[in-house]
C-alpha positions in Angstrom: -50.1 -20.5 59.7 -50.8 -16.9 60.2 -47.1 -16.1 60.0 -46.9 -17.9 56.6 -49.9 -16.0 55.3 -48.4 -12.6 56.4 -45.1 -13.5 54.8 -46.9 -14.4 51.5 -48.8 -11.1 51.6 -45.6 -9.2 52.3 -43.8 -11.0 49.5 -46.6 -10.1 47.0 -46.6 -6.5 48.1 -42.8 -6.3 47.6 -42.8 -8.0 44.2 -46.0 -6.5 42.7 -44.6 -2.9 42.3 -41.6 -4.3 40.4 -43.9 -6.3 38.1 -45.9 -3.2 37.3 -42.7 -1.3 36.5 -41.8 -3.9 34.0 -45.3 -3.8 32.4 -45.0 -0.1 31.7 -43.8 0.9 28.2 -40.6 2.8 28.2 -40.1 5.8 25.9 -37.7 5.3 23.0 -34.2 6.5 23.7 -33.4 10.0 22.5 -30.3 11.2 20.7 -28.8 12.3 24.0 -29.4 8.9 25.5 -27.8 7.2 22.5 -24.8 9.4 22.6 -24.3 8.8 26.3 -24.6 5.0 25.9 -22.7 4.6 22.6 -19.4 2.8 22.9 -16.3 4.9 22.4 -13.9 3.4 20.0 -10.2 4.3 20.3 -7.7 3.5 17.6 -4.1 3.0 18.2 -1.9 5.1 15.9 1.8 4.8 15.1 4.4 7.3 13.9 7.7 6.3 12.4 10.9 8.4 12.2 12.4 7.0 8.9 16.0 8.3 9.3 16.7 7.4 5.7 15.0 4.0 5.9 11.8 2.8 4.2 8.6 3.3 6.3 7.5 -0.3 7.3 3.8 0.8 7.6 3.6 1.6 3.8 2.8 -1.2 1.4 5.7 -2.8 -0.5 3.9 -2.6 -3.9 2.5 0.6 -5.1 1.1 -0.8 -8.4 1.6 0.4 -11.9 2.5 4.0 -11.0 6.0 2.8 -10.2 6.6 1.8 -13.8 8.1 -1.5 -15.0 10.4 -3.8 -13.0 14.0 -3.4 -14.1 14.3 -7.2 -14.5 11.6 -7.1 -17.2 13.3 -4.5 -19.3 15.4 -5.3 -22.4 17.6 -2.9 -24.2 16.2 -2.7 -27.8 18.2 0.2 -29.3 20.6 3.0 -28.7 20.8 6.4 -30.5 24.2 7.5 -29.4 25.3 11.2 -29.6 28.5 12.2 -27.8 27.6 15.9 -27.5 23.8 16.0 -28.2 22.8 13.4 -25.6 22.0 9.8 -26.2 18.6 8.1 -26.2 17.9 4.4 -25.5 14.9 2.3 -26.3 13.7 -0.2 -23.7 11.1 -2.9 -24.1 9.1 -4.3 -21.2 9.0 -8.0 -21.9 5.9 -8.6 -19.8 3.7 -5.9 -21.6 5.7 -5.3 -24.8 5.5 -1.5 -24.0 8.4 0.6 -25.3 10.2 3.4 -23.4 12.5 6.1 -24.8 14.9 7.2 -22.1 17.5 10.0 -22.0 20.4 10.1 -19.7 19.2 11.1 -16.2 15.6 9.9 -16.8 13.9 7.4 -14.5 12.0 4.3 -15.6 10.5 2.3 -12.8 13.0 2.3 -10.0 16.0 2.7 -12.3 17.8 5.9 -13.4 19.9 6.0 -16.6 23.4 7.2 -15.8 25.5 6.7 -18.9 25.1 5.6 -22.5 27.8 4.2 -24.7 27.4 3.0 -28.3 26.6 -0.6 -27.2 25.4 -0.4 -23.5 23.4 1.6 -20.9 24.4 1.9 -17.3 21.6 2.3 -14.6 21.3 2.8 -10.9 18.5 0.6 -9.7 16.9 1.4 -6.3 14.7 -1.2 -4.7 13.4 -0.7 -1.1 16.0 1.9 -0.5 19.0 -0.2 -1.6 20.8 0.9 -4.8 22.9 -1.1 -7.2 24.5 -0.5 -10.5 23.3 -2.5 -13.5 24.3 -2.5 -17.2 22.2 -3.5 -20.1 24.0 -4.4 -23.4 22.7 -4.5 -26.9 22.5 -8.0 -28.4 24.8 -8.6 -31.3 22.5 -9.2 -34.2 25.2 -10.8 -36.4 25.8 -13.6 -33.9 22.1 -14.2 -33.3 21.5 -14.5 -37.1 24.4 -16.7 -37.6 26.4 -14.3 -39.8 
């Protein structure tokens, strides 16, 4: 019985200081303590050597600053001048906005290459791939039945 009593007293003496340590209030952490215990976040970064290709980390759509889509443009008129330079009028079918374009000018992803009295030839570049497109004036006599 004495051994049990001694063990109980020893156990109380060992546990009691730990209990008192928990009862004490701790000081709030200082800026230095917070800086030492704050998690460090590391972000993975990528670099890309384009080599003439489109950067895959850039968004495909850049919004309205690119201009209208070529597929939405309709050739509305041509002011043809063999020496003075020609001007064409394009209409964006989706917004009804009009564009006056001279040879060499860009509209959206298309550059006007050549103007003839009844058609306009463009180089259209989409995602780094270029193709040649031609827009023709509609014949008003045929549309009006004359």
